[in-house]
Structures are given as structure tokens and as C-alpha cells.
C-alpha positions as CSV (number, residue, x, y, z in Angstrom):
1,M,-67.2,37.5,-8.3
2,I,-66.8,37.8,-12.1
3,N,-69.7,36.8,-14.4
4,K,-69.1,33.6,-16.2
5,F,-69.0,35.1,-19.7
6,E,-67.9,38.7,-19.0
7,K,-65.9,40.1,-21.9
8,Q,-63.2,41.6,-19.7
9,F,-59.9,41.2,-21.5
10,L,-58.1,42.7,-24.4
11,A,-56.0,40.3,-26.5
12,I,-53.0,41.6,-28.5
13,V,-51.3,39.4,-31.0
14,P,-48.5,40.0,-33.5
15,V,-50.1,38.5,-36.7
16,E,-53.5,38.4,-38.3
17,E,-53.3,34.6,-38.6
18,E,-53.4,34.2,-34.9
19,K,-56.4,36.5,-34.6
20,E,-58.3,34.4,-37.0
21,K,-57.6,31.2,-35.1
22,I,-58.9,32.5,-31.7
23,S,-61.8,34.5,-33.2
24,N,-63.6,31.3,-34.1
25,D,-63.2,29.7,-30.7
26,T,-66.1,30.7,-28.5
27,N,-64.4,29.2,-25.4
28,I,-61.8,31.9,-25.8
29,M,-63.9,34.8,-27.2
30,N,-66.4,34.6,-24.4
31,Y,-63.9,36.4,-22.3
32,I,-62.2,38.6,-24.9
33,Y,-63.6,42.1,-25.6
34,K,-61.4,42.7,-28.6
35,V,-58.4,41.1,-30.4
36,I,-55.8,43.7,-31.6
37,V,-53.2,42.9,-34.2
38,S,-50.2,45.1,-33.7
39,N,-46.5,45.5,-33.2
40,P,-45.1,47.4,-30.2
41,N,-45.7,51.1,-31.1
42,E,-47.4,54.3,-30.0
43,E,-50.5,53.6,-32.1
44,L,-51.1,50.5,-30.0
45,L,-50.8,52.5,-26.8
46,A,-53.2,55.1,-28.0
47,E,-55.8,52.5,-29.0
48,I,-55.5,50.7,-25.6
49,N,-55.9,54.0,-23.7
50,E,-59.0,54.9,-25.8
51,I,-60.6,51.6,-25.1
52,I,-60.0,51.6,-21.3
53,K,-61.6,55.1,-21.1
54,N,-64.9,53.7,-22.2
55,V,-64.9,50.0,-21.3
56,N,-64.3,48.3,-18.0
57,I,-61.3,46.2,-19.1
58,S,-59.8,43.9,-16.4
59,G,-56.5,43.1,-18.1
60,I,-54.5,42.5,-21.3
61,I,-53.4,39.1,-22.6
62,T,-50.4,39.1,-24.8
63,R,-46.8,37.9,-24.9
64,G,-43.2,38.5,-25.9
65,S,-42.0,41.9,-26.9
66,L,-45.6,43.2,-26.9
67,A,-45.9,42.3,-23.1
68,N,-42.5,43.9,-22.4
69,Y,-43.4,47.1,-24.3
70,L,-46.7,47.5,-22.4
71,F,-44.9,46.9,-19.1
72,Q,-42.4,49.6,-20.0
73,N,-45.0,52.1,-20.9
74,N,-47.0,51.7,-17.7
75,I,-50.3,50.6,-19.1
76,P,-52.7,50.9,-16.1
77,L,-53.9,47.4,-16.5
78,P,-52.4,44.0,-15.5
79,I,-50.6,42.3,-18.3
80,F,-51.1,38.5,-18.5
81,D,-48.2,36.9,-20.4
82,L,-49.3,34.1,-22.7
83,K,-47.3,31.0,-22.1
84,F,-46.5,28.4,-24.8
85,D,-47.7,24.9,-24.4
86,L,-44.6,23.0,-23.6
87,T,-45.7,19.9,-25.7
88,V,-45.5,22.1,-28.8
89,L,-41.8,22.8,-28.1
90,M,-41.2,19.1,-27.5
91,K,-42.7,18.2,-30.9
92,I,-40.6,20.8,-32.6
93,L,-37.5,19.4,-31.0
94,E,-38.4,15.9,-32.2
95,K,-38.8,17.4,-35.7
96,C,-35.3,18.9,-35.4
97,V,-33.9,15.5,-34.5
98,V,-35.5,13.9,-37.5
99,T,-34.2,16.8,-39.8
100,E,-30.8,16.2,-38.2
101,Y,-30.3,19.7,-37.0
102,K,-27.4,19.5,-34.5
103,R,-27.0,23.2,-33.4
104,I,-30.4,24.4,-32.1
105,C,-31.1,27.9,-31.0
106,I,-34.1,28.8,-28.8
107,F,-35.2,32.4,-28.6
108,E,-37.5,33.8,-25.9
109,I,-38.7,37.4,-25.9
110,G,-39.9,39.0,-22.7
111,Y,-40.8,36.9,-19.7
112,E,-40.8,33.1,-19.4
113,S,-43.3,32.4,-22.2
114,L,-42.6,28.7,-22.1
115,G,-44.2,28.6,-18.6
116,V,-41.0,27.1,-17.1
117,S,-37.5,28.3,-16.8
118,S,-36.2,27.4,-20.3
119,Q,-32.8,28.6,-19.3
120,N,-32.6,25.9,-16.7
121,I,-33.8,23.2,-19.3
122,F,-31.2,24.2,-21.8
123,S,-28.5,25.4,-19.4
124,H,-26.2,22.6,-20.7
125,N,-24.8,23.5,-24.1
126,H,-24.3,19.9,-25.1
127,M,-26.8,17.1,-24.9
128,G,-25.3,14.1,-26.6
129,D,-24.6,15.1,-30.2
130,Y,-26.7,18.2,-30.0
131,E,-25.7,21.8,-29.1
132,F,-28.3,24.1,-27.6
133,Y,-28.1,27.9,-27.5
134,Y,-30.7,29.8,-25.4
135,Y,-31.3,33.5,-25.7
136,K,-33.7,35.7,-23.8
137,M,-34.3,39.2,-25.1
138,F,-36.6,42.0,-24.2
139,N,-36.8,44.0,-27.5
140,N,-36.5,43.3,-31.3
141,I,-33.4,45.4,-31.7
142,D,-31.4,43.1,-29.4
143,V,-33.0,40.1,-31.2
144,E,-31.9,41.2,-34.6
145,T,-28.4,42.1,-33.5
146,T,-28.0,38.6,-32.0
147,I,-29.5,36.7,-34.9
148,A,-27.3,38.7,-37.4
149,K,-24.2,37.7,-35.4
150,L,-25.3,34.0,-35.4
151,A,-25.9,34.1,-39.1
152,S,-22.6,35.7,-39.8
153,N,-20.8,33.1,-37.8
154,R,-23.0,30.3,-39.1
155,S,-23.3,29.2,-35.5
156,I,-26.7,27.4,-35.7
157,D,-28.6,25.1,-37.9
158,V,-32.1,26.1,-36.8
159,L,-33.8,28.8,-34.7
160,I,-36.9,28.0,-32.6
161,G,-39.0,30.9,-31.4
162,D,-42.1,33.0,-31.6
163,V,-43.2,35.3,-34.4
164,E,-40.6,38.1,-34.1
165,P,-37.4,36.0,-33.9
166,T,-38.5,33.7,-36.7
167,L,-39.4,36.5,-39.0
168,I,-36.0,38.1,-38.4
169,A,-34.2,34.8,-38.8
170,N,-35.9,34.4,-42.2
171,K,-34.2,37.6,-43.4
172,Y,-30.8,35.9,-42.7
173,N,-31.8,32.6,-44.4
174,I,-31.7,30.7,-41.1
175,P,-34.1,27.7,-41.0
176,V,-36.8,28.4,-38.4
177,E,-39.4,26.5,-36.4
178,H,-42.2,28.7,-35.2
179,I,-43.7,27.9,-31.7
180,A,-47.3,28.5,-32.3
181,I,-49.7,29.5,-29.6
182,N,-52.5,26.9,-29.5
183,S,-55.9,27.1,-27.9
184,T,-54.7,25.3,-24.7
185,S,-52.3,28.2,-24.1
186,W,-55.1,30.7,-24.5
187,K,-57.5,28.9,-22.3
188,T,-54.9,28.3,-19.5
189,T,-53.9,32.0,-19.6
190,I,-57.5,33.2,-19.6
191,N,-58.3,31.0,-16.5
192,Q,-55.3,32.3,-14.7
193,A,-56.2,35.9,-15.7
194,R,-59.8,35.5,-14.5
195,H,-58.7,34.0,-11.2
196,S,-56.1,36.8,-10.8
197,T,-58.7,39.5,-11.6
198,D,-61.2,38.0,-9.3
199,I,-58.7,38.3,-6.5
200,S,-57.9,41.9,-7.7
201,I,-61.5,42.9,-7.3
202,K,-61.7,41.6,-3.8
203,E,-58.4,43.3,-3.0
204,K,-59.6,46.6,-4.3
205,S,-62.4,46.7,-1.8
206,K,-59.8,46.3,0.9
207,N,-57.4,49.1,-0.3
208,N,-58.4,51.6,2.3
209,F,-58.2,49.1,5.1
210,I,-54.8,47.9,3.8
211,E,-53.5,51.5,3.7
212,I,-54.5,52.0,7.4
213,I,-52.8,48.7,8.3
214,T,-49.6,49.5,6.5
215,N,-49.3,52.8,8.2
216,I,-49.5,51.3,11.6
217,M,-47.1,48.5,10.7
218,S,-43.6,48.7,12.3
219,E,-42.1,47.7,8.9
220,A,-41.4,50.2,6.2
221,V,-43.4,49.3,3.0
222,I,-42.6,50.6,-0.5
223,I,-44.8,49.7,-3.5
224,I,-43.1,49.7,-6.9
225,D,-44.0,48.6,-10.4
226,A,-41.9,46.2,-12.6
227,N,-39.8,49.2,-13.8
228,G,-38.9,50.3,-10.3
229,I,-41.2,53.3,-10.3
230,I,-42.3,54.0,-6.7
231,K,-46.1,54.0,-6.5
232,R,-46.7,54.5,-2.8
233,Y,-45.1,54.0,0.6
234,N,-46.3,54.0,4.2
235,L,-45.4,56.4,7.0
236,Q,-42.5,54.3,8.2
237,A,-40.9,54.3,4.8
238,E,-41.4,58.1,4.5
239,K,-39.6,58.7,7.8
240,L,-36.7,56.5,6.8
241,F,-36.1,57.3,3.1
242,F,-38.2,60.2,1.9
243,N,-37.6,63.0,4.3
244,E,-34.9,64.7,2.3
245,G,-36.8,64.9,-1.0
246,N,-38.9,62.8,-3.3
247,C,-37.5,59.6,-4.9
248,L,-39.1,58.6,-8.2
249,K,-37.4,55.2,-8.6
250,I,-36.5,52.5,-6.1
251,Q,-32.9,52.7,-7.4
252,D,-32.7,56.1,-5.8
253,V,-33.4,54.4,-2.4
254,F,-31.5,51.2,-2.6
255,N,-28.8,52.0,-5.2
256,I,-29.5,48.7,-6.9
257,E,-30.9,48.0,-10.4
258,I,-34.5,46.9,-10.6
259,E,-33.6,43.6,-12.3
260,A,-31.3,42.7,-9.4
261,L,-33.8,43.8,-6.9
262,L,-36.6,41.7,-8.3
263,S,-34.4,38.6,-8.2
264,T,-33.2,39.0,-4.6
265,P,-33.9,36.1,-2.3
266,A,-36.1,36.2,0.8
267,N,-34.7,38.0,3.8
268,Y,-32.1,39.8,1.7
269,I,-29.8,42.1,3.7
270,I,-29.0,45.4,2.1
271,K,-27.1,48.5,3.4
272,I,-28.9,51.8,3.2
273,Q,-27.6,55.0,4.7
274,K,-25.0,53.2,6.9
275,N,-27.7,50.9,8.3
276,N,-28.4,47.2,7.5
277,Y,-31.9,46.3,6.5
278,V,-33.7,43.0,5.8
279,I,-36.0,43.3,2.7
280,N,-38.6,40.9,1.2
281,M,-40.3,41.3,-2.1
282,I,-44.0,40.3,-2.4
283,P,-45.9,40.6,-5.7
284,V,-49.3,42.3,-5.3
285,I,-52.2,43.4,-7.4
286,L,-53.2,46.9,-6.5
287,E,-55.9,48.8,-8.4
288,Q,-55.7,46.2,-11.2
289,E,-52.0,46.7,-11.5
290,M,-49.3,44.1,-10.9
291,L,-46.9,45.6,-8.4
292,F,-44.3,44.6,-5.9
293,A,-44.4,45.4,-2.2
294,I,-41.0,45.8,-0.6
295,I,-41.1,45.0,3.2
296,I,-38.2,46.6,4.9
297,N,-37.0,46.0,8.5
298,N,-34.0,47.4,10.3
299,I,-31.9,44.3,11.1
300,K,-31.7,45.4,14.7
301,Y,-35.5,45.2,14.8
302,V,-35.4,41.7,13.4
303,Q,-32.8,40.7,15.9
304,N,-34.8,42.2,18.8
305,L,-37.9,40.4,17.4
306,E,-36.1,37.1,17.4
307,M,-35.0,37.8,21.0
308,S,-38.6,38.6,21.9
309,I,-39.8,35.3,20.4
310,R,-37.1,33.3,22.1
311,T,-37.7,35.0,25.5
312,Q,-41.3,33.9,25.3
313,N,-39.9,30.7,26.7
314,Q,-39.6,32.6,30.0
315,I,-43.3,32.3,30.3
316,K,-42.7,28.5,30.6
317,G,-40.4,29.1,33.6
318,L,-37.1,29.5,31.8
319,T,-36.1,32.4,33.9
320,A,-33.5,33.1,36.6
321,K,-35.5,33.9,39.7
322,V,-32.6,34.7,42.1
323,Y,-30.5,37.9,42.2
324,F,-27.3,38.7,44.1
325,K,-29.4,40.9,46.4
326,D,-31.3,37.7,47.4
327,I,-28.2,35.9,48.6
328,I,-27.8,36.0,52.4
329,C,-24.1,36.7,52.9
330,K,-23.0,37.8,56.4
331,D,-19.9,35.6,56.4
332,A,-16.7,37.2,55.0
333,K,-16.1,34.1,52.8
334,T,-19.6,34.4,51.2
335,K,-19.2,38.2,50.7
336,L,-15.9,37.6,48.8
337,I,-17.5,34.9,46.6
338,V,-20.4,37.2,45.7
339,K,-18.0,40.0,44.8
340,I,-16.0,37.7,42.5
341,A,-19.2,36.3,40.9
342,K,-20.5,39.9,40.1
343,K,-17.3,40.5,38.2
344,Y,-17.6,37.2,36.4
345,A,-21.2,38.2,35.4
346,K,-19.9,41.1,33.3
347,S,-17.9,38.6,31.2
348,N,-19.2,36.3,28.5
349,S,-16.8,33.5,29.4
350,T,-17.7,30.0,30.7
351,I,-17.9,29.5,34.4
352,I,-17.6,26.4,36.6
353,I,-19.0,26.5,40.1
354,Y,-17.7,24.0,42.7
355,G,-19.5,23.2,45.9
356,E,-21.0,20.4,47.9
357,S,-24.6,19.4,47.3
358,G,-27.0,22.0,48.7
359,T,-24.5,24.9,48.9
360,G,-26.5,27.0,46.4
361,K,-24.6,26.5,43.1
362,E,-27.8,27.2,41.0
363,V,-28.5,30.3,43.1
364,F,-25.1,31.7,42.1
365,A,-25.7,30.7,38.5
366,S,-29.1,32.4,38.4
367,S,-27.7,35.5,40.0
368,I,-24.8,35.7,37.5
369,H,-27.3,35.4,34.7
370,N,-29.4,38.2,36.1
371,E,-26.4,40.4,36.5
372,S,-25.1,39.8,33.0
373,L,-25.9,41.4,29.6
374,R,-27.9,38.2,28.9
375,A,-30.4,39.0,31.7
376,N,-33.3,39.5,29.2
377,G,-32.6,36.1,27.6
378,P,-33.7,32.7,28.9
379,F,-32.0,30.9,31.8
380,V,-32.2,27.1,31.2
381,A,-31.0,24.6,33.8
382,I,-30.5,20.9,33.4
383,N,-29.1,18.3,35.8
384,C,-26.7,16.1,33.8
385,A,-27.1,13.2,36.3
386,S,-30.9,13.0,35.8
387,F,-30.9,11.6,32.3
388,N,-29.3,8.6,30.6
389,E,-26.9,9.2,27.7
390,N,-29.4,9.1,24.9
391,L,-32.0,11.1,26.6
392,I,-29.6,13.9,27.7
393,Q,-28.3,14.2,24.1
394,S,-31.8,14.7,22.8
395,E,-32.5,17.2,25.6
396,L,-29.5,19.3,24.8
397,F,-29.4,19.1,21.0
398,G,-33.0,18.5,20.2
399,Y,-34.1,16.2,17.3
400,E,-35.9,16.3,14.0
401,K,-39.2,14.5,13.5
402,G,-38.9,10.7,13.1
403,S,-35.3,10.6,14.3
404,F,-36.0,7.7,16.6
405,T,-38.8,5.6,18.0
406,G,-40.9,7.6,20.4
407,A,-39.7,10.9,19.0
408,S,-42.3,13.7,18.7
409,S,-43.9,13.9,15.2
410,S,-43.0,17.5,14.9
411,G,-39.4,17.3,16.3
412,K,-38.2,19.2,19.3
413,K,-35.9,22.1,20.1
414,G,-32.9,21.3,22.3
415,L,-31.9,23.3,25.3
416,F,-29.1,24.9,23.4
417,E,-31.6,26.4,21.0
418,I,-34.0,27.4,23.8
419,A,-31.2,29.1,25.7
420,H,-30.1,31.1,22.6
421,N,-28.9,34.6,23.7
422,G,-29.2,33.4,27.3
423,T,-27.5,31.1,29.8
424,L,-27.4,27.3,30.0
425,F,-26.7,26.0,33.5
426,L,-25.3,22.4,33.4
427,D,-25.5,21.1,37.0
428,E,-23.4,18.0,37.9
429,I,-21.3,18.4,34.8
430,G,-19.1,15.6,36.0
431,E,-21.8,13.1,35.2
432,L,-21.9,14.0,31.5
433,P,-20.8,11.0,29.3
434,L,-17.5,11.4,27.6
435,N,-18.9,11.4,24.0
436,L,-21.2,14.2,24.9
437,Q,-18.4,16.1,26.5
438,A,-16.7,16.2,23.1
439,K,-20.0,17.5,21.6
440,L,-20.3,20.1,24.3
441,L,-16.8,21.3,23.7
442,R,-17.6,21.8,20.0
443,V,-20.7,23.8,20.8
444,I,-18.7,26.1,23.1
445,Q,-16.0,26.6,20.5
446,E,-18.1,26.8,17.3
447,K,-21.3,28.2,18.7
448,E,-23.4,25.9,16.5
449,I,-25.4,22.7,16.9
450,M,-27.1,20.1,14.8
451,R,-30.2,18.4,15.9
452,I,-30.3,14.6,16.2
453,G,-31.4,13.3,12.8
454,G,-31.0,16.7,11.2
455,D,-28.6,18.0,8.5
456,K,-28.8,21.7,9.2
457,I,-26.3,23.7,11.2
458,I,-28.1,25.9,13.8
459,P,-26.1,28.8,15.2
460,V,-26.5,29.4,18.9
461,D,-25.2,32.1,21.2
462,V,-25.3,30.6,24.7
463,R,-23.2,31.2,27.8
464,I,-22.3,28.0,29.7
465,I,-22.3,27.9,33.5
466,A,-21.4,24.4,34.8
467,A,-21.5,23.1,38.3
468,T,-20.1,20.1,40.1
469,N,-19.5,18.6,43.5
470,K,-16.7,16.5,42.2
471,D,-12.9,17.1,41.8
472,L,-12.7,17.5,38.0
473,K,-8.9,17.6,38.0
474,Q,-8.8,14.2,39.6
475,M,-11.4,13.0,37.0
476,V,-9.2,14.3,34.2
477,K,-6.3,12.3,35.6
478,K,-8.4,9.2,35.7
479,N,-9.6,9.8,32.1
480,L,-13.2,10.3,33.4
481,F,-13.4,13.9,32.1
482,R,-11.9,15.4,29.0
483,E,-9.0,17.6,29.7
484,D,-9.7,20.0,26.8
485,L,-13.3,20.5,28.0
486,Y,-12.1,21.0,31.6
487,Y,-9.8,23.9,30.6
488,R,-12.5,25.3,28.4
489,L,-15.0,25.4,31.2
490,A,-12.6,26.5,33.9
491,L,-11.9,29.9,32.5
492,L,-13.6,31.3,35.5
493,E,-14.0,29.4,38.7
494,I,-16.1,29.8,41.8
495,D,-15.7,27.6,44.9
496,I,-18.7,27.8,47.3
497,P,-17.6,26.7,50.8
498,P,-19.9,24.4,52.7
499,L,-22.2,25.9,55.3
500,R,-20.1,24.6,58.2
501,D,-17.1,26.7,57.0
502,R,-19.2,29.9,56.9
503,P,-20.9,29.9,60.3
504,N,-21.9,33.5,60.2
505,D,-24.4,32.7,57.5
506,I,-26.2,30.0,59.4
507,I,-28.4,32.0,61.7
508,P,-29.3,34.8,59.1
509,L,-30.2,32.1,56.6
510,F,-32.3,30.3,59.2
511,I,-34.2,33.4,60.2
512,T,-34.8,34.3,56.5
513,F,-36.2,30.8,55.8
514,L,-38.2,30.9,59.1
515,T,-40.0,34.1,58.0
516,E,-40.7,32.8,54.5
517,I,-41.9,29.4,55.6
518,A,-44.0,30.7,58.4
519,E,-45.8,33.0,55.9
520,Q,-46.4,30.1,53.6
521,E,-47.9,28.1,56.5
522,N,-49.9,31.0,57.7
523,K,-48.1,31.1,61.1
524,S,-46.9,34.1,63.1
525,I,-43.6,32.9,64.5
526,Y,-41.6,35.0,67.0
527,W,-38.9,34.7,69.7
528,D,-37.7,36.7,72.6
529,D,-34.0,36.2,72.3
530,I,-32.1,35.5,69.1
531,S,-29.4,33.7,71.0
532,I,-31.6,30.6,71.2
533,F,-30.5,30.0,67.6
534,N,-26.8,29.7,68.6
535,L,-27.5,26.0,69.0
536,L,-27.7,25.8,65.2
537,L,-23.9,26.4,65.1
538,T,-23.2,23.1,66.9
539,Y,-24.3,21.1,63.9
540,D,-22.2,20.5,60.8
541,W,-25.1,20.7,58.3
542,P,-23.7,18.2,55.8
543,G,-26.6,18.9,53.5
544,N,-25.7,22.6,53.7
545,V,-28.3,25.3,52.9
546,R,-30.8,22.8,51.6
547,E,-30.7,20.8,54.8
548,L,-30.9,24.0,56.9
549,K,-34.0,25.0,55.0
550,N,-35.6,21.6,55.4
551,F,-34.8,21.8,59.2
552,C,-36.4,25.2,59.3
553,E,-39.6,23.9,57.7
554,R,-39.8,21.1,60.4
555,V,-39.4,23.8,63.1
556,V,-42.3,25.8,61.7
557,I,-44.6,22.8,61.3
558,L,-43.8,21.1,64.6
559,S,-44.0,24.3,66.8
560,D,-47.1,24.0,68.8
561,E,-47.1,27.7,69.8
562,N,-46.1,30.8,67.8
563,K,-43.3,31.5,70.1
564,L,-40.0,29.7,69.6
565,T,-38.3,28.8,72.9
566,Y,-34.8,27.7,73.8
567,S,-36.1,24.3,75.0
568,F,-37.9,23.7,71.7
569,I,-34.8,24.6,69.6
570,V,-32.7,22.3,71.9
571,S,-35.1,19.4,71.3
572,M,-35.1,20.0,67.5
573,I,-31.3,20.3,67.1
574,S,-30.9,17.3,69.4
575,Q,-32.8,15.2,66.9
576,K,-30.3,16.3,64.2
577,H,-27.4,15.2,66.5
578,N,-29.2,11.9,67.3
579,I,-29.4,11.2,63.6
580,E,-26.0,12.4,62.5
581,S,-23.7,11.9,65.5
582,T,-22.4,9.3,67.9
583,P,-22.8,9.2,70.8
584,T,-26.4,10.4,70.8
585,Y,-27.7,13.1,73.0
586,T,-31.0,12.7,74.9
587,T,-32.4,14.8,77.7
588,E,-35.7,15.3,79.3
589,I,-37.4,18.6,78.3
590,T,-37.7,20.8,81.4
591,D,-38.5,24.4,82.2
592,N,-35.1,24.8,83.8
593,L,-33.2,26.4,81.0
594,R,-29.9,26.6,82.9
595,E,-30.0,22.8,83.4
596,L,-30.7,22.2,79.7
597,E,-27.9,24.5,78.7
598,V,-25.3,22.8,81.0
599,N,-26.3,19.3,79.9
600,Y,-26.0,20.3,76.3
601,V,-22.6,22.0,76.7
602,N,-21.3,18.9,78.5
603,F,-22.6,16.7,75.6
604,L,-20.8,18.9,73.1
605,L,-17.6,18.9,75.0
606,H,-17.7,15.1,75.0
607,K,-18.4,15.1,71.3
608,F,-15.4,17.3,70.6
609,G,-13.1,15.0,72.6
610,N,-12.8,17.6,75.5
611,D,-11.3,20.0,73.0
612,K,-12.5,23.3,74.6
613,E,-11.0,25.5,71.8
614,K,-12.9,23.7,69.1
615,L,-16.1,23.8,71.2
616,C,-15.7,27.6,71.7
617,N,-15.3,28.1,67.9
618,F,-18.6,26.1,67.3
619,L,-20.5,28.0,70.0
620,N,-18.9,31.3,69.0
621,I,-18.1,32.1,72.6
622,S,-14.9,32.9,74.6
623,K,-13.1,30.4,76.8
624,T,-14.0,32.5,79.8
625,T,-17.7,32.1,78.9
626,L,-17.3,28.4,78.4
627,W,-15.6,28.1,81.8
628,R,-18.4,30.0,83.5
629,K,-21.1,27.7,81.9
630,L,-19.3,24.6,82.9
631,S,-18.6,25.8,86.4
632,N,-22.4,26.1,86.9
633,S,-22.6,22.4,86.6
């Protein structure tokens, strides 16, 4: 920390009168090593350099053209720009009104000496009956040229400014009002300088550590001064920009003037050597010098970083867990659908999946996502029938804090935002309210959303996969579903047949589920003859794959022994028929497998209205085999 009364600063003023004023103020002089009266010249530079060789000076307090001159000549000390007390300017303006000056010119030399952006205050040339002219210069030559022109044209009634412009204006007989630096300005600037210097001392002790950190950073870092002179850079910057020779000025790297560079907004995009980079300017004090750190990122790195942040949502379960290789497809119909779905995965177009409940629509959506270029992005699923109209809107679009009663105090991202660069699966799309259908259409077309209660447009890049068990074409005809949204969604269509229409998948699916569930239940299930599962083909499975899996779980849980027998499967499948069919089938469990089989075949024949061809299709047997089984009765 700095001692309370350490004389650590040089003060440089343009006139002797100002030196006399501050020399008698101990509250100021307690922190001033020496007050120098000078114009911007080489003698001043020599005197400063001589002092800092022998004395530990923390900085220089000055203003206007003096501050600008010292900056330009790379004085190795921080320059603290004196700022005028704005109340002084207000009093001068009041005086101008009383004097009836109508055309008022305000001159500012160097940086913003008024402590605020004067240019913004006087950006309007006219205020009532008064005309204001604002000029900001950085050297006395420009000041004199401008004032001479104003005098020649008799453009102004009075000039307001610091010492230099008012002295020049006097030469041209222009009335002047001098903005004096008062003790308040000095004390404010000294406090700011002491605070800044205190920080600088702490930062200096960390310089070696900072250098290590910057060299292991993924970003390129270039340190420059206010004139664009490159002071240092890290290893990443060296690899990118300095491998073909040394650059002395930042203009050699960015091909942009220093004034424009210093005024660039945050996250400014600039093209360097055919690549786009994002740059940010950060003012820093390094070795008691006010410098600027330019943080440079390749835009691809920023985009990948954004992707990385967004995909952290996957930790919360926003991932597609199923791949095409996980889909059991022995039936020709299923194989064809998988083949089509894989082709669709390579596209970025919207997809709609049709299928009865339980056919595996989300399984296909998940597999398509994992096969697509968006596989590294999030996979977000929502059932449109599970929420009321207001709730599903907030789920999809998110909301700003305080948007409605019960809203989170910090707001909430919607699923479109969460699914950015990924896939959003909208199950039961036919249940989406009509007004939300219009908003969904806009998101698909414009690729942007606005949160509830918000006023900012948020770009989103999301692939939509919708699913339904309804006939959307009929819903369109009945005005229950928007026609424009239907055609926007139905660019690519997949129709998953029910399980009863792909019988060759039933037994392979059952065996797969049997193995998985048995492992979960810590059971070792086995069977002697796979044909015992042929009975599964006699049932329609209206709940499709979901019902088959539930049935399999009951089989595993209810099996008293590890071995599955024909009689046990008969009893289990008979329960399904008892629940779902009329007439019901009951039989006494016996060890006579032939008798069980004959009884069950006769039951099925009765169920199918004595249609032997249909029964053969269900049992996947020939008519000869059926005749042989029936003849045994």
C-alpha cells in the first residue's frame, strides 16, 4: 500500500499562476514531488527523464496538449489527465447567457478533460436561441488553424477553453472564458491516481505470474500502448502473427488505425490473413504504464466454445441415447425404414414421424440425431400433450425474470435455446395449440425466438423432428392443424408400422428385452427351444413395442424357475388374450405339451373365425403343418 503522504507524483501545468495556486494547498502538495511549468517541448522531456532516474515517481498529473505530448513521446510513467470540474463550465455558460453570447464555441485539447463526453452534451448545434460549436484537438497547431478560421468567418461570439485555446483566441480578438482548474479537480485526480498506482504496485508483483498465465492461454494476447506500439505478446500471438518478421505497431497486424482500434466495441470481429477473429480491448497498467491488452480469438474457437458450453446440457440428460445399431430390425419393413431414416439423418430438414403409440418414434428420432452432423449437440425431447397451452409456451420459448406470477426470479431458457446446434423432438405434435403452431412455424422459418416477457431476438439453430399418432392431413382439413406448418414439417416423412404388421421383429425384440431385464433383475433366464416364443405371434400387441417390453418384464418377474417352458409362455400369453380378446381362453396347466398345443390352436382357429389361412399367417406355419396339428386332436 502507498504511504498516506508519499510525494509520488509530478505535476505539470501550462502557466505559473496555476503553480502558485496549488503550491499553497497542502492537501494537494502532500502528494506532489514537484510542480513543473512548461509547454510541450523537448526540454520538458529531458527534465522528466532526469527526475525519474533519481526519484521513485509513480505518475504524472497534467492535462490537454501536455498530456497528449507526453503520451506521444512514450514517457515511461502513467499519465493522469486532469479533468475540469463540470460546475465551473456550468457557471461559465450562465455568464455567457447573461452577456448575451449566442454563438458559443467550446474547445477541448487532448482527452476528455471535462470528465464526461462533452461532444455528447453539445452534439446538438442548436439549443433554443443558442448555437454551440464543439472542437476536440490534440495539438496547438490544429487549435490555431481552427481558431483562425473561426475568427476569419466571424462564426462565434465567445470561446470557452483551457489555457492554450484561450491564449490563441486572444490573438484573434475573440472573447474568451477560461475554464480554470480548481482544487476540487486536483484532489479528485490525485485520489484517482493514488488508487490507480496502488493497483499498479500490486499488479507489478504479479507480472511474472501473469506472463506464465498468458502463455498458457488459448487466446492470443498483444499488449500495446496508446500509440499502437507493440510492447509484448504471448506465445499464441507469436505463432499467429509474428512468425514472418517483427511488427512494431499494431497497425502492421490488424491493418487498422490505432484510433479506430481503441474505439472498437466488445467482441469486435476483424479479418486477419483470411481468417476471422474476435478481439476485445482491455486497458491495463503494466510496469506503471497505461497499456491496452488485445485479446484475440479465432472465431471458430469461439463458436466451438459456445458449442461446448451449450453441450454441457448433455450432463443433465439432454442426450440421444439410442443409435441405429440399437434398433432391432429383422422384418423387411423395419429394415427399409431404418435405411430411409439414415438418409434423412444426413439432411438438415425437418422430419415428421408417424406411428401408433409405443412403436418407437423417439427411438428413431434419437437415432437420426446421433447419425446427423448435430450428433455432438443436445437432443431435447418434449411431449406436447403433457403441458397446458401457457406452460408449453414457456417451456419452448423460455421467459425473462418477472414475466408472470410464479416465474423464476432469474428467468429461464426455453427448449429452443437449450437445443441450439442440436435437435428438438416434438412428440405428439398434433396436440400443439393452434397459436403455438404459428409461433413454431416462425421459428422454423426465421431461426430465431423471443422469450416470454423479453424484447431481444435470440438466434437459434435447431433441427425439428416431430412425431404423432394422428392423421395430420385430416386435422388440416378440419382446421385443427395449420396447413402451412404441416407442409413445413412434412418435408421428410417416416411411417413406422405397428408391431403386428412386422411380425419378424416380435421374437428378436422379446429376446433382447428378456436378456436386458433378466440382467437388471439378477436372474439367469434360459430356454431349450426358441419355438416356445412363437405363441407371441398370436397376439396383436396394440401397445406395440412398449407393451411387448412390459410383457417381457412380467415374464421375468413371474418366472419361478430360470428356465422358460412352453407351458409357462402359454399361460402368460393366455392372460393377454383373456384381457384383450373375446371369447376368452382358459386351460388347465399340464405337463402334456401336445395337449396344450392342440387346445391353444383350436382356440385360435375359433378366434379367427375358422379362417385357416389367417391362422397360418399368425403362427408362421404352412397349411400342412396346421392340418397335422389339428389332426392330432
